[in-house]
C-alpha positions in Angstrom: 76.0 60.5 122.7 77.0 64.1 121.5 80.0 65.7 120.6 80.2 69.8 121.2 82.9 72.1 121.5 82.6 73.1 125.2 80.1 71.6 127.7 81.3 74.0 130.4 79.1 76.8 128.2 76.3 74.7 129.4 75.0 76.6 132.1 74.9 79.9 129.9 73.0 77.6 127.3 70.4 76.5 129.7 69.6 80.3 130.6 69.1 81.3 127.0 67.0 78.2 126.5 64.9 79.2 129.2 64.6 82.6 128.2 63.1 81.7 124.7 61.1 79.4 126.3 59.3 82.3 127.9 58.8 83.5 124.5 57.5 80.6 122.7 54.0 79.9 124.2 52.6 78.0 121.3 55.5 75.5 121.5 55.2 75.2 125.2 51.3 74.5 124.7 52.4 71.8 122.5 55.0 70.4 124.6 52.7 70.1 127.5 50.1 68.1 125.3 53.1 65.9 124.1 54.1 65.4 127.7 50.4 63.8 128.2 50.0 62.0 125.2 53.7 60.7 124.2 52.8 60.7 120.6 56.9 60.0 119.7 57.5 57.2 122.2 60.0 54.5 120.6 60.5 56.6 117.4 64.1 58.5 116.9 64.0 62.3 115.3 67.1 63.5 113.5 67.4 67.1 112.6 69.5 69.2 110.6 68.6 72.6 111.7 70.4 75.8 112.8 71.5 75.2 116.4 70.6 78.2 118.5 68.4 78.2 121.7 65.1 78.5 119.9 66.0 75.2 118.0 66.9 73.4 121.0 63.5 74.2 122.3 61.8 72.5 119.4 64.5 69.3 120.5 63.4 69.6 124.2 59.3 69.4 122.7 59.9 66.6 120.5 61.6 64.8 123.7 58.7 65.6 125.5 56.6 63.8 123.1 58.9 60.5 123.8 61.1 60.6 121.1 65.0 60.2 121.1 66.6 63.4 119.7 69.4 63.7 117.4 70.6 67.1 116.0 72.9 68.7 113.9 73.4 72.2 112.3 72.8 73.2 108.9 75.3 75.6 108.5 78.7 75.8 109.9 78.8 79.1 111.0 75.4 79.4 112.5 75.6 77.1 115.7 75.7 78.7 119.2 78.1 76.7 121.0 76.5 77.7 124.7 72.8 76.6 123.2 74.2 73.3 121.9 76.1 72.4 125.5 73.1 73.6 127.4 71.0 71.2 125.0 73.1 68.1 125.9 72.6 69.0 129.6 69.0 68.9 129.1 69.2 65.3 127.7 69.4 65.9 123.5 72.0 64.4 121.2 73.9 67.0 119.7 76.6 66.8 117.3 77.9 70.4 116.2 80.0 73.3 117.0 80.6 76.9 115.4 82.9 77.2 112.3 83.1 73.4 111.3 84.9 72.6 108.6 82.9 71.2 105.4 84.3 67.7 106.3 83.0 68.1 109.9 79.7 69.2 108.7 78.9 66.3 106.9 80.6 64.0 109.5 77.9 65.5 112.0 75.1 65.0 109.8 76.1 61.4 109.4 76.4 61.0 113.1 72.7 62.0 113.6 72.1 59.3 110.9 74.0 56.9 112.8 71.1 57.3 115.5 68.9 55.5 112.5 66.0 58.3 112.7 62.0 57.5 111.7 61.6 61.1 110.9 63.8 63.9 109.6 63.3 67.6 110.3 65.9 69.5 107.7 66.4 73.1 106.9 67.9 73.1 103.2 67.8 69.6 102.4 71.2 68.5 103.2 70.6 65.6 105.7 67.9 64.4 103.0 70.6 64.5 100.1 72.9 62.6 102.3 70.3 59.8 103.2 69.9 59.5 99.6 73.3 59.8 98.1 75.1 58.0 100.8 73.3 56.4 103.5 70.6 54.1 101.2 71.1 51.5 104.1 69.0 53.4 106.4 66.2 54.5 103.8 64.0 52.2 104.7 63.6 53.3 108.5 62.4 56.8 107.4 58.3 57.5 107.6 59.2 61.0 106.4 60.7 64.5 106.7 59.8 67.7 107.3 61.3 70.8 105.2 62.3 74.2 107.1 63.0 76.4 104.4 62.5 77.5 100.7 65.6 76.5 99.2 65.4 73.1 100.7 61.8 73.1 99.4 63.0 73.9 95.9 65.8 71.3 96.0 63.0 68.6 97.0 60.5 69.5 94.3 63.4 69.2 91.8 64.2 65.8 93.1 60.4 64.8 93.3 60.2 65.6 89.5 63.2 63.6 89.1 61.7 60.6 90.4 64.4 60.5 93.1 62.7 61.2 96.3 62.0 57.9 98.3 59.7 59.0 101.1 57.4 61.9 102.1 58.2 65.3 103.1 56.1 68.0 104.5 57.1 71.5 103.2 56.6 73.4 106.2 58.2 76.2 104.7 54.8 76.6 102.8 52.7 76.8 105.7 51.1 80.2 105.9 52.1 80.5 109.7 55.7 79.7 108.8 56.0 82.0 105.2 54.0 84.8 106.1 56.0 85.5 109.5 59.2 83.7 109.5 60.3 84.5 106.0 58.9 88.1 106.2 59.1 89.4 109.5 61.7 87.0 110.9 64.1 87.5 108.3 63.6 91.6 107.7 64.4 92.0 111.6 67.1 89.2 112.2 68.8 90.6 109.0 69.4 93.9 110.2 69.8 92.8 113.4 72.9 91.0 112.5 74.3 93.4 110.0 73.8 96.7 112.5 75.3 94.7 115.5 78.5 93.6 113.4 79.1 96.8 111.3 77.7 99.4 113.8 76.3 101.3 110.6 73.8 103.5 110.3 71.1 102.5 107.9 68.9 105.8 107.5 70.3 107.6 104.3 72.0 104.7 103.2 71.0 103.3 99.5 70.1 99.6 100.4 69.8 97.1 97.5 67.5 93.9 97.7 67.9 91.3 95.4 64.7 89.1 95.4 61.4 90.1 96.4 59.9 86.9 97.7 58.8 86.7 101.1 61.8 87.1 102.5 62.9 89.9 100.0 59.7 92.0 100.9 60.5 91.8 105.0 64.3 92.9 104.4 63.1 95.7 102.1 60.1 96.5 104.6 62.7 96.7 107.4 65.2 98.7 105.3 62.5 101.2 104.5 61.5 101.5 108.0 65.3 102.2 109.2 65.2 105.0 106.6 67.4 103.7 104.0 66.5 104.6 100.2 65.7 100.9 99.1 66.1 99.3 95.4 64.8 95.9 94.7 66.0 93.7 91.9 63.8 90.8 90.4 63.2 88.5 87.5 59.9 87.8 88.0 57.9 90.3 86.5 54.8 90.0 88.9 57.2 90.5 92.0 59.0 93.1 90.4 55.7 95.1 89.8 54.9 94.5 93.2 58.1 95.8 94.6 57.4 99.2 92.7 53.9 99.5 93.8 55.0 99.1 97.4 57.4 102.3 96.9 60.7 100.7 95.9 62.9 101.9 93.0 63.2 98.6 90.8 66.3 98.0 88.4 68.7 95.3 86.8 71.2 94.3 89.2 74.2 95.7 87.1 72.5 99.0 87.4 72.1 98.8 91.1 75.2 98.0 92.3 76.4 101.2 91.1 74.3 103.1 93.6 74.5 100.8 96.5 75.9 101.3 100.1 74.5 97.9 101.1 73.7 94.8 98.9 71.3 92.0 100.8 70.9 89.2 98.5 68.0 86.9 99.6 66.9 84.7 96.3 67.9 81.1 97.2 69.9 81.2 93.9 73.4 81.0 92.8 75.6 83.8 91.1 73.3 86.8 91.9 76.5 89.1 92.6 79.1 87.6 90.5 81.8 88.6 87.8 81.7 92.2 86.5 79.2 93.3 89.3 82.0 94.1 91.5 83.8 96.4 89.3 80.9 98.5 89.4 80.4 99.0 92.9 81.5 102.2 95.1 84.2 102.5 97.4 82.9 100.8 100.9 80.0 99.0 99.6 78.8 96.1 101.9 77.5 92.8 100.9 75.5 90.4 102.7 73.5 87.3 102.2 70.2 86.3 104.0 69.4 83.4 101.5 70.3 79.8 102.7 73.4 78.8 101.1 76.5 80.9 100.7 76.2 80.9 96.6 74.5 84.1 96.1 77.6 86.5 96.2 80.5 84.6 94.4 83.2 85.0 97.1 85.5 83.5 94.3 85.1 86.2 91.8 85.6 88.8 94.4 88.6 87.2 95.4 90.2 87.1 92.1 89.3 90.9 91.6 91.1 92.3 94.8 94.7 92.6 95.6 94.0 91.7 99.2 91.6 90.3 101.7 91.6 91.3 105.3 89.2 90.7 108.4 89.1 94.2 109.6 86.4 93.1 112.2 84.8 89.8 113.6 82.3 88.7 110.6 83.9 91.6 108.2 86.4 91.1 105.3 87.6 94.0 103.5 88.8 93.3 99.9 90.8 95.7 98.5 90.4 95.9 94.5 92.9 96.4 92.0 92.1 100.6 91.7 91.9 101.0 95.4 88.2 100.7 96.1 87.3 98.5 99.3 84.3 96.2 99.1 83.2 94.6 102.4 81.8 91.1 102.7 80.0 89.8 106.0 80.3 86.3 107.4 81.6 85.2 104.5 78.6 85.2 102.3 76.8 83.0 104.5 73.1 83.4 106.0 74.3 87.0 107.8 71.4 86.7 110.6 72.9 83.7 112.0 76.4 83.4 110.5 77.5 86.9 111.6 79.3 87.5 115.1 76.4 89.1 116.4 73.7 87.1 114.5 71.0 85.7 116.9 68.5 84.6 114.1 64.8 85.2 114.5 62.8 86.5 117.0 61.8 83.8 119.8 57.9 84.9 119.0 58.2 83.9 115.3 60.3 80.7 115.6 57.7 80.0 118.2 55.4 79.5 115.1 57.9 78.1 112.6 59.0 75.1 114.9 55.4 74.8 116.3 54.3 73.9 112.7 57.5 71.5 112.6 56.5 69.7 115.7 52.5 69.3 114.6 54.0 68.0 111.2 56.1 65.3 112.5 53.2 64.0 114.4 51.2 64.1 111.4 53.8 62.2 109.3 53.8 59.6 112.1 50.1 59.3 112.2 49.4 59.0 108.4 50.3 57.1 105.4 51.6 59.8 103.1 52.4 59.5 99.2 56.1 59.9 98.2 56.2 63.6 97.1 56.6 67.2 98.7 53.3 68.1 100.3 52.1 71.3 102.1 51.4 70.9 105.8 47.5 70.5 106.5 45.5 73.7 106.8 44.5 72.2 110.5 48.0 72.4 111.6 48.2 76.2 110.1 44.8 77.0 111.9 45.7 75.6 115.1 49.0 77.2 115.2 47.5 80.8 114.7 44.6 79.8 116.8 47.3 79.2 119.5 49.4 82.1 118.7 46.7 84.6 118.9 45.3 83.2 122.4 49.0 83.5 123.7 48.7 87.3 122.7 45.2 87.7 124.3 43.6 88.6 121.0 39.9 87.3 120.4 38.5 87.3 116.8 34.7 86.8 115.2 33.4 83.5 113.7 31.1 83.2 111.2 27.2 82.7 112.0 25.3 79.9 110.6 23.6 82.3 108.3 27.0 83.5 107.0 28.0 80.2 106.5 25.0 79.1 104.5 25.2 82.4 102.4 29.0 81.5 101.8 28.1 78.1 100.5 24.9 79.0 98.4 25.2 80.2 94.7 21.5 81.0 94.3 21.7 84.6 96.2 22.7 87.6 94.0 21.8 91.3 94.1 
């Protein structure tokens, strides 16, 4: 069962899926192992992820392990219609299309839950929230879930703190082979791929404000610097702010930073980062983009309230004309720009190779272990396996400790 926009797009979708498979060697290794061992025989896995070619490859990997796979999107604007058609052609159950309404978005989440999954793979925790709030009839089926992103982990940790979480969750986002690479290198490159492809704007010489200096913010700031931008970082955490300064960036409050900005990129996972009077201080032509998970970081309602007209001037670019004649441009409706913008392709395949490898192995870990009801990091064994497979695929060899070195590291007697 599936519901997608246009199955005639399947051939192009299959071509794109086959292309990313060539650049995801770790996941392909796991897929071959799953084909032999069938760890998910008789198991249904439901996912709520950005539906694009790399994600479809994760679905095919789980399918190879014997699972019935049902998938939907975690963002109304991030689905690639050709990729989902290709995934259906290859045997996956997929519900989703680009530009869903909010009502359709939750309808497709429920369509996946109608398959009565044993394991959930989520990105942002929307499916897990629907399960707890509206579909409690199938809660008892759930062995556990994997959560892909920082925002979702924060939601689930708050839920667990309140005693509301009813099954174990593996915080895939907190695996080293996820956040050190996906969040940093993936978000940095894919955000600017989408921004430059959508705007055709030169980054060199621009003043770029990056709101937030977590791992995603570090990646965005580094890529902006590499492209020749003058980068300003805004932060609420004193340690991260200090780190940004030591990394060579200017650091200041948002209210001061917006006065200089040519481009503002929010990447905090929080609400109302740019809002209210912030828009009054922006230069004519300032562009706004969000690389955080939900479209709450840039307050569109406040921007609309201060404008006299809104016009789409290019695909995925809206121009808000302010009462004093200034023009402010919002990209991709304030949604995750690297996937929601017209040219957004998401993170590179080589990066998602590691993230989705952690997802696949974490799903197997949930199935094979009795886990406590809590939000927990993926085991170090999974991290080390993924890193080792990635190095091997890259043709890189590393050293190992000798027995004497191991002995020395574990002995407190030896000193100067």
